[in-house]
PDB file of N, CA, C and O in Angstrom:
ATOM      1  N   UNK A   1     -47.670  89.530-166.226  1.00  0.00           N
ATOM      2  CA  UNK A   1     -48.118  90.033-164.937  1.00  0.00           C
ATOM      3  C   UNK A   1     -48.925  88.839-164.308  1.00  0.00           C
ATOM      4  O   UNK A   1     -48.840  88.744-163.084  1.00  0.00           O
ATOM      5  N   UNK A   2     -49.698  87.911-164.974  1.00  0.00           N
ATOM      6  CA  UNK A   2     -50.267  87.046-164.468  1.00  0.00           C
ATOM      7  C   UNK A   2     -49.323  85.948-163.782  1.00  0.00           C
ATOM      8  O   UNK A   2     -49.674  85.370-162.752  1.00  0.00           O
ATOM      9  N   UNK A   3     -48.171  85.712-164.385  1.00  0.00           N
ATOM     10  CA  UNK A   3     -47.395  84.798-164.174  1.00  0.00           C
ATOM     11  C   UNK A   3     -46.485  85.042-162.770  1.00  0.00           C
ATOM     12  O   UNK A   3     -46.105  84.218-161.939  1.00  0.00           O
ATOM     13  N   UNK A   4     -46.289  86.492-162.840  1.00  0.00           N
ATOM     14  CA  UNK A   4     -45.764  86.954-161.599  1.00  0.00           C
ATOM     15  C   UNK A   4     -46.775  86.856-160.536  1.00  0.00           C
ATOM     16  O   UNK A   4     -46.313  86.466-159.463  1.00  0.00           O
ATOM     17  N   UNK A   5     -47.945  87.092-160.555  1.00  0.00           N
ATOM     18  CA  UNK A   5     -48.917  86.972-159.346  1.00  0.00           C
ATOM     19  C   UNK A   5     -48.994  85.471-159.097  1.00  0.00           C
ATOM     20  O   UNK A   5     -49.063  85.089-157.928  1.00  0.00           O
ATOM     21  N   UNK A   6     -48.988  84.624-160.048  1.00  0.00           N
ATOM     22  CA  UNK A   6     -48.995  83.269-159.746  1.00  0.00           C
ATOM     23  C   UNK A   6     -47.773  82.731-158.741  1.00  0.00           C
ATOM     24  O   UNK A   6     -47.818  82.112-157.678  1.00  0.00           O
ATOM     25  N   UNK A   7     -46.635  83.247-159.560  1.00  0.00           N
ATOM     26  CA  UNK A   7     -45.279  82.882-158.801  1.00  0.00           C
ATOM     27  C   UNK A   7     -45.326  83.485-157.356  1.00  0.00           C
ATOM     28  O   UNK A   7     -45.017  82.731-156.433  1.00  0.00           O
ATOM     29  N   UNK A   8     -45.646  84.637-157.106  1.00  0.00           N
ATOM     30  CA  UNK A   8     -45.691  85.215-155.756  1.00  0.00           C
ATOM     31  C   UNK A   8     -46.749  84.346-154.884  1.00  0.00           C
ATOM     32  O   UNK A   8     -46.416  83.971-153.760  1.00  0.00           O
ATOM     33  N   UNK A   9     -47.970  84.042-155.389  1.00  0.00           N
ATOM     34  CA  UNK A   9     -48.734  83.254-154.624  1.00  0.00           C
ATOM     35  C   UNK A   9     -48.343  81.905-154.249  1.00  0.00           C
ATOM     36  O   UNK A   9     -48.675  81.337-153.208  1.00  0.00           O
ATOM     37  N   UNK A  10     -47.469  81.343-155.356  1.00  0.00           N
ATOM     38  CA  UNK A  10     -46.827  80.117-154.983  1.00  0.00           C
ATOM     39  C   UNK A  10     -45.949  80.014-153.956  1.00  0.00           C
ATOM     40  O   UNK A  10     -45.932  79.139-153.089  1.00  0.00           O
ATOM     41  N   UNK A  11     -45.116  81.074-154.102  1.00  0.00           N
ATOM     42  CA  UNK A  11     -43.964  81.305-152.994  1.00  0.00           C
ATOM     43  C   UNK A  11     -44.484  81.616-151.770  1.00  0.00           C
ATOM     44  O   UNK A  11     -43.914  81.186-150.768  1.00  0.00           O
ATOM     45  N   UNK A  12     -45.594  82.375-151.662  1.00  0.00           N
ATOM     46  CA  UNK A  12     -46.333  82.520-150.225  1.00  0.00           C
ATOM     47  C   UNK A  12     -46.885  81.291-149.771  1.00  0.00           C
ATOM     48  O   UNK A  12     -46.783  80.977-148.585  1.00  0.00           O
ATOM     49  N   UNK A  13     -47.440  80.591-150.571  1.00  0.00           N
ATOM     50  CA  UNK A  13     -48.164  79.260-150.097  1.00  0.00           C
ATOM     51  C   UNK A  13     -47.132  78.038-149.658  1.00  0.00           C
ATOM     52  O   UNK A  13     -47.356  77.090-148.906  1.00  0.00           O
ATOM     53  N   UNK A  14     -45.997  78.364-150.341  1.00  0.00           N
ATOM     54  CA  UNK A  14     -44.786  77.485-149.972  1.00  0.00           C
ATOM     55  C   UNK A  14     -44.148  77.668-148.640  1.00  0.00           C
ATOM     56  O   UNK A  14     -43.745  76.754-147.921  1.00  0.00           O
ATOM     57  N   UNK A  15     -44.097  78.979-148.379  1.00  0.00           N
ATOM     58  CA  UNK A  15     -43.563  79.442-147.061  1.00  0.00           C
ATOM     59  C   UNK A  15     -44.578  79.290-146.015  1.00  0.00           C
ATOM     60  O   UNK A  15     -44.201  78.988-144.883  1.00  0.00           O
ATOM     61  N   UNK A  16     -45.875  79.473-146.274  1.00  0.00           N
ATOM     62  CA  UNK A  16     -46.775  78.996-145.266  1.00  0.00           C
ATOM     63  C   UNK A  16     -46.867  77.652-145.085  1.00  0.00           C
ATOM     64  O   UNK A  16     -47.105  77.242-143.949  1.00  0.00           O
ATOM     65  N   UNK A  17     -46.712  76.824-146.056  1.00  0.00           N
ATOM     66  CA  UNK A  17     -46.513  75.373-145.852  1.00  0.00           C
ATOM     67  C   UNK A  17     -45.395  74.871-144.987  1.00  0.00           C
ATOM     68  O   UNK A  17     -45.541  73.997-144.132  1.00  0.00           O
ATOM     69  N   UNK A  18     -44.180  75.532-145.288  1.00  0.00           N
ATOM     70  CA  UNK A  18     -43.061  75.220-144.363  1.00  0.00           C
ATOM     71  C   UNK A  18     -43.348  75.689-143.134  1.00  0.00           C
ATOM     72  O   UNK A  18     -43.099  74.875-142.245  1.00  0.00           O
ATOM     73  N   UNK A  19     -43.883  76.948-142.698  1.00  0.00           N
ATOM     74  CA  UNK A  19     -43.942  77.447-141.426  1.00  0.00           C
ATOM     75  C   UNK A  19     -45.013  76.592-140.646  1.00  0.00           C
ATOM     76  O   UNK A  19     -44.901  76.399-139.435  1.00  0.00           O
ATOM     77  N   UNK A  20     -45.953  76.138-141.320  1.00  0.00           N
ATOM     78  CA  UNK A  20     -47.181  75.282-140.727  1.00  0.00           C
ATOM     79  C   UNK A  20     -46.435  73.747-140.310  1.00  0.00           C
ATOM     80  O   UNK A  20     -46.565  73.209-139.210  1.00  0.00           O
ATOM     81  N   UNK A  21     -45.725  73.258-141.331  1.00  0.00           N
ATOM     82  CA  UNK A  21     -45.100  71.926-141.036  1.00  0.00           C
ATOM     83  C   UNK A  21     -44.120  71.992-139.747  1.00  0.00           C
ATOM     84  O   UNK A  21     -44.106  71.115-138.884  1.00  0.00           O
ATOM     85  N   UNK A  22     -43.222  73.265-139.730  1.00  0.00           N
ATOM     86  CA  UNK A  22     -42.253  73.212-138.623  1.00  0.00           C
ATOM     87  C   UNK A  22     -43.137  73.245-137.097  1.00  0.00           C
ATOM     88  O   UNK A  22     -42.887  72.632-136.059  1.00  0.00           O
ATOM     89  N   UNK A  23     -44.091  74.068-137.361  1.00  0.00           N
ATOM     90  CA  UNK A  23     -45.070  74.154-136.058  1.00  0.00           C
ATOM     91  C   UNK A  23     -45.588  72.953-135.779  1.00  0.00           C
ATOM     92  O   UNK A  23     -45.578  72.592-134.602  1.00  0.00           O
ATOM     93  N   UNK A  24     -46.135  72.106-136.776  1.00  0.00           N
ATOM     94  CA  UNK A  24     -46.839  70.814-136.635  1.00  0.00           C
ATOM     95  C   UNK A  24     -45.659  69.899-135.949  1.00  0.00           C
ATOM     96  O   UNK A  24     -45.956  69.069-135.091  1.00  0.00           O
ATOM     97  N   UNK A  25     -44.456  70.075-136.328  1.00  0.00           N
ATOM     98  CA  UNK A  25     -43.289  69.006-135.869  1.00  0.00           C
ATOM     99  C   UNK A  25     -43.029  69.344-134.342  1.00  0.00           C
ATOM    100  O   UNK A  25     -42.540  68.478-133.617  1.00  0.00           O
ATOM    101  N   UNK A  26     -43.341  70.544-133.870  1.00  0.00           N
ATOM    102  CA  UNK A  26     -43.361  70.845-132.589  1.00  0.00           C
ATOM    103  C   UNK A  26     -44.304  70.394-131.624  1.00  0.00           C
ATOM    104  O   UNK A  26     -44.004  69.691-130.660  1.00  0.00           O
ATOM    105  N   UNK A  27     -45.623  70.868-131.934  1.00  0.00           N
ATOM    106  CA  UNK A  27     -46.830  70.495-131.424  1.00  0.00           C
ATOM    107  C   UNK A  27     -48.036  70.603-132.380  1.00  0.00           C
ATOM    108  O   UNK A  27     -48.018  71.253-133.424  1.00  0.00           O
ATOM    109  N   UNK A  28     -49.019  69.941-131.942  1.00  0.00           N
ATOM    110  CA  UNK A  28     -50.106  69.713-132.887  1.00  0.00           C
ATOM    111  C   UNK A  28     -51.149  70.926-132.407  1.00  0.00           C
ATOM    112  O   UNK A  28     -51.572  70.985-131.252  1.00  0.00           O
ATOM    113  N   UNK A  29     -51.458  71.753-133.304  1.00  0.00           N
ATOM    114  CA  UNK A  29     -52.440  73.067-133.179  1.00  0.00           C
ATOM    115  C   UNK A  29     -53.324  72.977-134.356  1.00  0.00           C
ATOM    116  O   UNK A  29     -53.000  72.552-135.465  1.00  0.00           O
ATOM    117  N   UNK A  30     -54.449  73.414-134.000  1.00  0.00           N
ATOM    118  CA  UNK A  30     -55.636  73.471-135.104  1.00  0.00           C
ATOM    119  C   UNK A  30     -55.312  74.516-136.192  1.00  0.00           C
ATOM    120  O   UNK A  30     -55.550  74.264-137.373  1.00  0.00           O
ATOM    121  N   UNK A  31     -54.768  75.695-135.797  1.00  0.00           N
ATOM    122  CA  UNK A  31     -54.258  76.771-136.867  1.00  0.00           C
ATOM    123  C   UNK A  31     -53.182  76.218-137.554  1.00  0.00           C
ATOM    124  O   UNK A  31     -53.194  76.592-138.727  1.00  0.00           O
ATOM    125  N   UNK A  32     -52.301  75.511-137.300  1.00  0.00           N
ATOM    126  CA  UNK A  32     -51.289  75.110-138.063  1.00  0.00           C
ATOM    127  C   UNK A  32     -51.631  74.081-138.959  1.00  0.00           C
ATOM    128  O   UNK A  32     -51.046  73.975-140.037  1.00  0.00           O
ATOM    129  N   UNK A  33     -52.606  73.246-138.579  1.00  0.00           N
ATOM    130  CA  UNK A  33     -53.298  72.142-139.484  1.00  0.00           C
ATOM    131  C   UNK A  33     -53.961  72.781-140.580  1.00  0.00           C
ATOM    132  O   UNK A  33     -53.831  72.386-141.739  1.00  0.00           O
ATOM    133  N   UNK A  34     -54.783  73.914-140.194  1.00  0.00           N
ATOM    134  CA  UNK A  34     -55.565  74.631-141.149  1.00  0.00           C
ATOM    135  C   UNK A  34     -54.738  75.372-142.215  1.00  0.00           C
ATOM    136  O   UNK A  34     -54.953  75.373-143.427  1.00  0.00           O
ATOM    137  N   UNK A  35     -53.831  75.952-141.601  1.00  0.00           N
ATOM    138  CA  UNK A  35     -52.921  76.731-142.497  1.00  0.00           C
ATOM    139  C   UNK A  35     -52.018  75.715-143.521  1.00  0.00           C
ATOM    140  O   UNK A  35     -51.693  76.091-144.647  1.00  0.00           O
ATOM    141  N   UNK A  36     -51.713  74.585-143.065  1.00  0.00           N
ATOM    142  CA  UNK A  36     -51.112  73.590-143.860  1.00  0.00           C
ATOM    143  C   UNK A  36     -52.028  73.140-144.869  1.00  0.00           C
ATOM    144  O   UNK A  36     -51.620  73.152-146.030  1.00  0.00           O
ATOM    145  N   UNK A  37     -53.212  72.740-144.628  1.00  0.00           N
ATOM    146  CA  UNK A  37     -54.246  72.373-145.547  1.00  0.00           C
ATOM    147  C   UNK A  37     -54.344  73.442-146.430  1.00  0.00           C
ATOM    148  O   UNK A  37     -54.043  73.164-147.591  1.00  0.00           O
ATOM    149  N   UNK A  38     -54.700  74.654-146.191  1.00  0.00           N
ATOM    150  CA  UNK A  38     -54.902  75.717-147.219  1.00  0.00           C
ATOM    151  C   UNK A  38     -53.742  76.030-148.052  1.00  0.00           C
ATOM    152  O   UNK A  38     -53.842  76.245-149.260  1.00  0.00           O
ATOM    153  N   UNK A  39     -52.504  76.059-147.325  1.00  0.00           N
ATOM    154  CA  UNK A  39     -51.372  76.166-148.321  1.00  0.00           C
ATOM    155  C   UNK A  39     -51.152  74.961-149.277  1.00  0.00           C
ATOM    156  O   UNK A  39     -50.752  75.224-150.411  1.00  0.00           O
ATOM    157  N   UNK A  40     -51.347  73.815-148.972  1.00  0.00           N
ATOM    158  CA  UNK A  40     -51.247  72.739-149.719  1.00  0.00           C
ATOM    159  C   UNK A  40     -52.198  72.555-150.909  1.00  0.00           C
ATOM    160  O   UNK A  40     -51.855  72.014-151.961  1.00  0.00           O
ATOM    161  N   UNK A  41     -53.532  73.094-150.637  1.00  0.00           N
ATOM    162  CA  UNK A  41     -54.639  73.180-151.657  1.00  0.00           C
ATOM    163  C   UNK A  41     -54.166  74.264-152.688  1.00  0.00           C
ATOM    164  O   UNK A  41     -54.250  74.131-153.909  1.00  0.00           O
ATOM    165  N   UNK A  42     -53.671  75.325-152.051  1.00  0.00           N
ATOM    166  CA  UNK A  42     -53.211  76.498-152.853  1.00  0.00           C
ATOM    167  C   UNK A  42     -52.006  76.007-153.961  1.00  0.00           C
ATOM    168  O   UNK A  42     -51.996  76.238-155.170  1.00  0.00           O
ATOM    169  N   UNK A  43     -51.186  75.398-153.314  1.00  0.00           N
ATOM    170  CA  UNK A  43     -49.920  74.935-154.214  1.00  0.00           C
ATOM    171  C   UNK A  43     -50.436  73.908-155.369  1.00  0.00           C
ATOM    172  O   UNK A  43     -50.080  74.046-156.540  1.00  0.00           O
ATOM    173  N   UNK A  44     -51.217  72.976-154.983  1.00  0.00           N
ATOM    174  CA  UNK A  44     -51.699  72.134-156.083  1.00  0.00           C
ATOM    175  C   UNK A  44     -52.732  72.848-156.914  1.00  0.00           C
ATOM    176  O   UNK A  44     -52.782  72.484-158.089  1.00  0.00           O
ATOM    177  N   UNK A  45     -53.522  73.743-156.556  1.00  0.00           N
ATOM    178  CA  UNK A  45     -54.240  74.480-157.602  1.00  0.00           C
ATOM    179  C   UNK A  45     -53.411  75.348-158.482  1.00  0.00           C
ATOM    180  O   UNK A  45     -53.652  75.372-159.689  1.00  0.00           O
ATOM    181  N   UNK A  46     -52.454  76.063-157.972  1.00  0.00           N
ATOM    182  CA  UNK A  46     -51.573  76.801-158.644  1.00  0.00           C
ATOM    183  C   UNK A  46     -50.672  75.899-159.750  1.00  0.00           C
ATOM    184  O   UNK A  46     -50.354  76.372-160.842  1.00  0.00           O
ATOM    185  N   UNK A  47     -50.333  74.648-159.356  1.00  0.00           N
ATOM    186  CA  UNK A  47     -49.624  73.849-160.173  1.00  0.00           C
ATOM    187  C   UNK A  47     -50.479  73.047-161.358  1.00  0.00           C
ATOM    188  O   UNK A  47     -50.002  72.598-162.400  1.00  0.00           O
ATOM    189  N   UNK A  48     -51.765  72.990-160.955  1.00  0.00           N
ATOM    190  CA  UNK A  48     -52.699  72.398-161.945  1.00  0.00           C
ATOM    191  C   UNK A  48     -53.294  73.401-162.761  1.00  0.00           C
ATOM    192  O   UNK A  48     -53.950  72.988-163.717  1.00  0.00           O
ATOM    193  N   UNK A  49     -53.206  74.645-162.588  1.00  0.00           N
ATOM    194  CA  UNK A  49     -53.826  75.611-163.258  1.00  0.00           C
ATOM    195  C   UNK A  49     -53.601  75.761-164.814  1.00  0.00           C
ATOM    196  O   UNK A  49     -54.465  75.905-165.678  1.00  0.00           O
ATOM    197  N   UNK A  50     -52.308  75.694-164.953  1.00  0.00           N
ATOM    198  CA  UNK A  50     -51.894  75.723-166.497  1.00  0.00           C
ATOM    199  C   UNK A  50     -52.538  74.477-167.408  1.00  0.00           C
ATOM    200  O   UNK A  50     -52.661  74.558-168.631  1.00  0.00           O
ATOM    201  N   UNK A  51     -52.850  73.546-166.776  1.00  0.00           N
ATOM    202  CA  UNK A  51     -53.681  72.426-167.450  1.00  0.00           C
ATOM    203  C   UNK A  51     -54.955  72.806-168.032  1.00  0.00           C
ATOM    204  O   UNK A  51     -55.430  72.191-168.986  1.00  0.00           O
ATOM    205  N   UNK A  52     -55.598  73.933-167.414  1.00  0.00           N
ATOM    206  CA  UNK A  52     -56.977  74.105-167.714  1.00  0.00           C
ATOM    207  C   UNK A  52     -57.120  75.555-168.303  1.00  0.00           C
ATOM    208  O   UNK A  52     -58.197  76.149-168.254  1.00  0.00           O
ATOM    209  N   UNK A  53     -56.012  76.090-168.852  1.00  0.00           N
ATOM    210  CA  UNK A  53     -55.759  77.525-169.554  1.00  0.00           C
ATOM    211  C   UNK A  53     -56.538  77.225-170.948  1.00  0.00           C
ATOM    212  O   UNK A  53     -56.261  76.205-171.579  1.00  0.00           O
ATOM    213  N   UNK A  54     -57.475  78.100-171.389  1.00  0.00           N
ATOM    214  CA  UNK A  54     -57.808  78.070-172.782  1.00  0.00           C
ATOM    215  C   UNK A  54     -56.700  78.470-173.578  1.00  0.00           C
ATOM    216  O   UNK A  54     -55.868  79.304-173.222  1.00  0.00           O
ATOM    217  N   UNK A  55     -56.702  77.819-174.742  1.00  0.00           N
ATOM    218  CA  UNK A  55     -55.468  78.176-175.507  1.00  0.00           C
ATOM    219  C   UNK A  55     -55.771  79.336-176.672  1.00  0.00           C
ATOM    220  O   UNK A  55     -54.804  79.703-177.340  1.00  0.00           O
ATOM    221  N   UNK A  56     -56.995  79.884-176.920  1.00  0.00           N
ATOM    222  CA  UNK A  56     -57.077  80.789-177.804  1.00  0.00           C
ATOM    223  C   UNK A  56     -58.366  81.636-177.471  1.00  0.00           C
ATOM    224  O   UNK A  56     -59.251  81.259-176.702  1.00  0.00           O
ATOM    225  N   UNK A  57     -58.351  82.728-178.097  1.00  0.00           N
ATOM    226  CA  UNK A  57     -59.422  83.828-177.808  1.00  0.00           C
ATOM    227  C   UNK A  57     -60.674  83.633-178.764  1.00  0.00           C
ATOM    228  O   UNK A  57     -61.595  84.449-178.772  1.00  0.00           O
ATOM    229  N   UNK A  58     -60.653  82.514-179.562  1.00  0.00           N
ATOM    230  CA  UNK A  58     -61.494  82.226-180.528  1.00  0.00           C
ATOM    231  C   UNK A  58     -63.141  82.220-179.783  1.00  0.00           C
ATOM    232  O   UNK A  58     -63.289  81.823-178.627  1.00  0.00           O
ATOM    233  N   UNK A  59     -64.186  82.664-180.541  1.00  0.00           N
ATOM    234  CA  UNK A  59     -65.535  82.537-179.978  1.00  0.00           C
ATOM    235  C   UNK A  59     -65.766  81.024-180.027  1.00  0.00           C
ATOM    236  O   UNK A  59     -65.249  80.209-180.791  1.00  0.00           O
ATOM    237  N   UNK A  60     -66.752  80.803-178.940  1.00  0.00           N
ATOM    238  CA  UNK A  60     -67.131  79.490-178.834  1.00  0.00           C
ATOM    239  C   UNK A  60     -68.317  79.077-179.709  1.00  0.00           C
ATOM    240  O   UNK A  60     -69.149  79.875-180.138  1.00  0.00           O
ATOM    241  N   UNK A  61     -68.319  77.684-179.947  1.00  0.00           N
ATOM    242  CA  UNK A  61     -69.487  77.295-180.839  1.00  0.00           C
ATOM    243  C   UNK A  61     -68.802  76.707-182.088  1.00  0.00           C
ATOM    244  O   UNK A  61     -67.588  76.508-182.100  1.00  0.00           O
ATOM    245  N   UNK A  62     -69.631  76.420-183.182  1.00  0.00           N
ATOM    246  CA  UNK A  62     -69.042  75.780-184.430  1.00  0.00           C
ATOM    247  C   UNK A  62     -68.590  76.963-185.231  1.00  0.00           C
ATOM    248  O   UNK A  62     -69.107  78.080-185.235  1.00  0.00           O
ATOM    249  N   UNK A  63     -67.470  76.520-185.956  1.00  0.00           N
ATOM    250  CA  UNK A  63     -67.072  77.261-187.207  1.00  0.00           C
ATOM    251  C   UNK A  63     -68.131  77.967-188.058  1.00  0.00           C
ATOM    252  O   UNK A  63     -69.239  77.431-188.075  1.00  0.00           O
ATOM    253  N   UNK A  64     -67.978  78.961-188.685  1.00  0.00           N
ATOM    254  CA  UNK A  64     -69.238  79.498-189.686  1.00  0.00           C
ATOM    255  C   UNK A  64     -69.369  78.715-190.702  1.00  0.00           C
ATOM    256  O   UNK A  64     -70.513  78.778-191.150  1.00  0.00           O
ATOM    257  N   UNK A  65     -68.525  77.821-191.404  1.00  0.00           N
ATOM    258  CA  UNK A  65     -68.860  77.099-192.331  1.00  0.00           C
ATOM    259  C   UNK A  65     -69.861  76.006-192.119  1.00  0.00           C
ATOM    260  O   UNK A  65     -70.630  75.676-193.021  1.00  0.00           O
ATOM    261  N   UNK A  66     -69.862  75.421-190.896  1.00  0.00           N
ATOM    262  CA  UNK A  66     -70.761  74.465-190.504  1.00  0.00           C
ATOM    263  C   UNK A  66     -72.226  75.111-189.921  1.00  0.00           C
ATOM    264  O   UNK A  66     -73.185  74.367-189.717  1.00  0.00           O
ATOM    265  N   UNK A  67     -72.286  76.402-189.706  1.00  0.00           N
ATOM    266  CA  UNK A  67     -73.398  76.979-189.185  1.00  0.00           C
ATOM    267  C   UNK A  67     -74.244  77.290-190.351  1.00  0.00           C
ATOM    268  O   UNK A  67     -75.434  77.520-190.136  1.00  0.00           O
ATOM    269  N   UNK A  68     -73.753  77.332-191.659  1.00  0.00           N
ATOM    270  CA  UNK A  68     -74.474  77.571-192.916  1.00  0.00           C
ATOM    271  C   UNK A  68     -75.277  76.040-193.282  1.00  0.00           C
ATOM    272  O   UNK A  68     -76.318  76.030-193.939  1.00  0.00           O
ATOM    273  N   UNK A  69     -74.785  75.077-192.884  1.00  0.00           N
ATOM    274  CA  UNK A  69     -75.249  73.841-193.222  1.00  0.00           C
ATOM    275  C   UNK A  69     -76.438  73.464-192.564  1.00  0.00           C
ATOM    276  O   UNK A  69     -76.383  73.432-191.334  1.00  0.00           O
ATOM    277  N   UNK A  70     -77.635  73.134-193.187  1.00  0.00           N
ATOM    278  CA  UNK A  70     -78.964  72.941-192.588  1.00  0.00           C
ATOM    279  C   UNK A  70     -78.844  71.550-191.710  1.00  0.00           C
ATOM    280  O   UNK A  70     -78.207  70.571-192.098  1.00  0.00           O
ATOM    281  N   UNK A  71     -79.459  71.614-190.640  1.00  0.00           N
ATOM    282  CA  UNK A  71     -79.456  70.457-189.695  1.00  0.00           C
ATOM    283  C   UNK A  71     -80.864  69.662-189.862  1.00  0.00           C
ATOM    284  O   UNK A  71     -81.899  70.174-189.433  1.00  0.00           O
ATOM    285  N   UNK A  72     -80.868  68.429-190.484  1.00  0.00           N
ATOM    286  CA  UNK A  72     -82.162  67.863-190.689  1.00  0.00           C
ATOM    287  C   UNK A  72     -82.877  67.499-189.404  1.00  0.00           C
ATOM    288  O   UNK A  72     -84.088  67.295-189.484  1.00  0.00           O
ATOM    289  N   UNK A  73     -82.287  67.394-188.250  1.00  0.00           N
ATOM    290  CA  UNK A  73     -82.946  67.167-187.064  1.00  0.00           C
ATOM    291  C   UNK A  73     -83.678  68.318-186.486  1.00  0.00           C
ATOM    292  O   UNK A  73     -84.759  68.217-185.905  1.00  0.00           O
ATOM    293  N   UNK A  74     -82.875  69.662-186.723  1.00  0.00           N
ATOM    294  CA  UNK A  74     -83.795  70.779-186.380  1.00  0.00           C
ATOM    295  C   UNK A  74     -84.801  71.070-187.305  1.00  0.00           C
ATOM    296  O   UNK A  74     -85.814  71.618-186.869  1.00  0.00           O
ATOM    297  N   UNK A  75     -84.730  70.831-188.408  1.00  0.00           N
ATOM    298  CA  UNK A  75     -85.816  71.037-189.402  1.00  0.00           C
ATOM    299  C   UNK A  75     -86.947  69.952-188.938  1.00  0.00           C
ATOM    300  O   UNK A  75     -88.061  70.443-188.757  1.00  0.00           O
ATOM    301  N   UNK A  76     -86.842  68.800-188.760  1.00  0.00           N
ATOM    302  CA  UNK A  76     -87.666  67.922-188.261  1.00  0.00           C
ATOM    303  C   UNK A  76     -88.447  68.405-186.956  1.00  0.00           C
ATOM    304  O   UNK A  76     -89.673  68.344-186.865  1.00  0.00           O
ATOM    305  N   UNK A  77     -87.780  68.790-186.162  1.00  0.00           N
ATOM    306  CA  UNK A  77     -88.310  69.329-184.815  1.00  0.00           C
ATOM    307  C   UNK A  77     -89.270  70.580-185.080  1.00  0.00           C
ATOM    308  O   UNK A  77     -90.218  70.846-184.341  1.00  0.00           O
ATOM    309  N   UNK A  78     -88.936  71.289-186.167  1.00  0.00           N
ATOM    310  CA  UNK A  78     -89.691  72.551-186.570  1.00  0.00           C
ATOM    311  C   UNK A  78     -90.971  72.136-187.413  1.00  0.00           C
ATOM    312  O   UNK A  78     -91.936  72.874-187.611  1.00  0.00           O
ATOM    313  N   UNK A  79     -90.824  70.836-187.879  1.00  0.00           N
ATOM    314  CA  UNK A  79     -92.005  70.420-188.664  1.00  0.00           C
ATOM    315  C   UNK A  79     -91.890  70.452-190.063  1.00  0.00           C
ATOM    316  O   UNK A  79     -92.818  70.193-190.828  1.00  0.00           O
ATOM    317  N   UNK A  80     -90.587  70.817-190.449  1.00  0.00           N
ATOM    318  CA  UNK A  80     -90.160  71.252-191.925  1.00  0.00           C
ATOM    319  C   UNK A  80     -89.828  69.826-192.510  1.00  0.00           C
ATOM    320  O   UNK A  80     -89.762  68.799-191.834  1.00  0.00           O
ATOM    321  N   UNK A  81     -89.642  69.915-193.769  1.00  0.00           N
ATOM    322  CA  UNK A  81     -89.181  68.650-194.499  1.00  0.00           C
ATOM    323  C   UNK A  81     -87.548  68.999-194.727  1.00  0.00           C
ATOM    324  O   UNK A  81     -87.175  69.991-195.353  1.00  0.00           O
ATOM    325  N   UNK A  82     -86.683  68.066-194.143  1.00  0.00           N
ATOM    326  CA  UNK A  82     -85.371  68.363-194.332  1.00  0.00           C
ATOM    327  C   UNK A  82     -84.803  68.144-195.723  1.00  0.00           C
ATOM    328  O   UNK A  82     -83.740  68.683-196.032  1.00  0.00           O
ATOM    329  N   UNK A  83     -85.436  67.413-196.528  1.00  0.00           N
ATOM    330  CA  UNK A  83     -85.023  67.027-197.821  1.00  0.00           C
ATOM    331  C   UNK A  83     -85.099  68.237-198.845  1.00  0.00           C
ATOM    332  O   UNK A  83     -84.537  68.195-199.940  1.00  0.00           O
ATOM    333  N   UNK A  84     -85.826  69.298-198.404  1.00  0.00           N
ATOM    334  CA  UNK A  84     -85.969  70.336-199.354  1.00  0.00           C
ATOM    335  C   UNK A  84     -85.032  71.354-199.065  1.00  0.00           C
ATOM    336  O   UNK A  84     -84.677  71.667-197.929  1.00  0.00           O
ATOM    337  N   UNK A  85     -84.584  71.939-200.275  1.00  0.00           N
ATOM    338  CA  UNK A  85     -83.450  72.875-200.087  1.00  0.00           C
ATOM    339  C   UNK A  85     -83.962  74.373-200.166  1.00  0.00           C
ATOM    340  O   UNK A  85     -83.169  75.305-200.034  1.00  0.00           O
TER     341      UNK A  85
END
């Protein structure tokens, strides 16, 4: 579903870019410049989006095996002795 929405938005942006560029070739108007700029930004954003997708639904942070290890720097901040177990 998400790919279909992205594809439809990409197609719409490309059509808008084509329409604006055709109008710009005939005469310079502000609305066609704005349309071309927005369409170009949309196309670039849609093409770069897959590079920033998270690869998994794992929770953020350290794995649980590291959470059990006592951090000596945090112990020092709390005023505790990090050498004691």
